[in-house]
N, C-alpha and C positions, 0 to 999 in steps of 0.2 A: 606778169601774170602767167608766164609759161605757155603762150600760144602765139601763133602768127597766122596772117592771111596774105594772100596774093590779091592785088587790086590792079586795075588797068594803069598803064604807065602815063596816061594822059589825065588821070584823076589826081586829086590833091588830098593830103592828110597833114594835119599840124596839131600842135598841142601847146599848152602853157606850162604844164608840169608833167613829171614822169607818170603820174596816175592817169593822165589823159592820153598817153601814147597809144596808138593803135585803136582809137575810139571814133574819130570823125572822118568821113570820106565824102568827097564831092567832086563833080566834074568842073568845078570852078575854084579859084583860089579864095581863101577866106581867113578870117581871124577868129579865134575862139573867144566868144564874149565871156564876161565874168558870170553872167546869169545863164546857167546851163539848163534851166527848167524848160526852156522852149527849144524846139528843134530848129536848127539853122543849117544843117546839112542833110541831104537826102538819106544817107546811110550812117547809122550809128551803132556802136557796139557798147553794151553795158555788161560789166562783170557783176553778177548777182551774188551777194553773200549767201552761203549755203543755207543758213537759217531762214532766209527770205524766199527760197525757191518755191515752196508750196504756194505762198501768197501770190508770187509772180505768175505762176501757172494759172491760178484762179482768176487773176485780173485779166489775163489775155484770153483765156478760154470762155469767159462768160461775158455776155453783153453788159455794158455799164453806161454811165451817163455820157461818156465820151466816144465810145466805139461800139458798133454792132459787129458781131462775129459772122463772117460769111462762110468760112470753111476752116476745118482743122484736119491736118494730115500728120500721121506718125511716120517718121523716117528713121533710117539708120545711115549716118554719115560718118565715115571713117571710124566705125566702131562706137560711135556715140549716139545715144538716144536723143532724137530731135523731134520737135513739134513745129510744123509750119502752119501759121495761123494768118488767114487773110481777114482784114477788118475794113470797115468804112466808118468815117467820122460821123457823129450825130449832129454836129454843128454847135454843141454845147461847150466845147473847149476852145482851143486856139485855132481850129481848122473849120472851114465851112462844111456844110453837110455833104457827105459822099466822098471826101478825100480818102484816097487809098492808103492803107498801112499794111505791110506784110512783115511779120515777125517770125524769126527762127529762134526757138527756145532750145538751147543746146545744153544737155546735162553733162556735167563733169564733176566728179566728187571733190575737186579742189576749187575749180573756177567755172561754175556754170555761167552761161552767157545768154543774153538776148541780143540778137543781131537783127536790126530792122531797117526797113525803108519806109520813109514817110513822105507822101506827096506834099510838096510845099506850095505849089501854084496850080490854079485851075487849068492853065494852058499847058502844063507839063505833060510830055509824052512819057507815061510811067513805064512802058514796056521795056525800053533799053535799060532803065535803072533796075527793074526787077530781075532782068537777066544778069546784070552785074552783081546784084545782091546774091543770087543763087550761086554764081561762080565764086564769089567771095566765101560764102559758107562752105561750098564744096572743097575749097582750098585750105580750110582750117587744119592746122596741125598743132597739136599740143606737144610740148617737150619738157 
């Protein structure tokens, strides 16, 4: 996909096929399940087809059945237009009410990305993972 990230050397990433490379990141070892519809790692990268970018923006920027929008910030990271969106789960989907999600929507004319952190457990200390998410996004390089 012509991009790369730096991630902590004590974190793990793995994949089942070339399309999943550079997609899943966690502070624990894991196996990528066949069903990718549920979050199983705290940080995930999704390449968004250019024709789906506007709908992706609308989904993240507007409250929906699954997430309430807490804040939206416009950023410039390495010359790319980025939206940082903080969300909280409504309890209607896979996550209990109030679970944190922070998404960075990174526009690139070839490979726009959504890079997000999803709180997976109620006992999880989200702050170290949010810092790693921010560092990961700041390290993004397209080539």
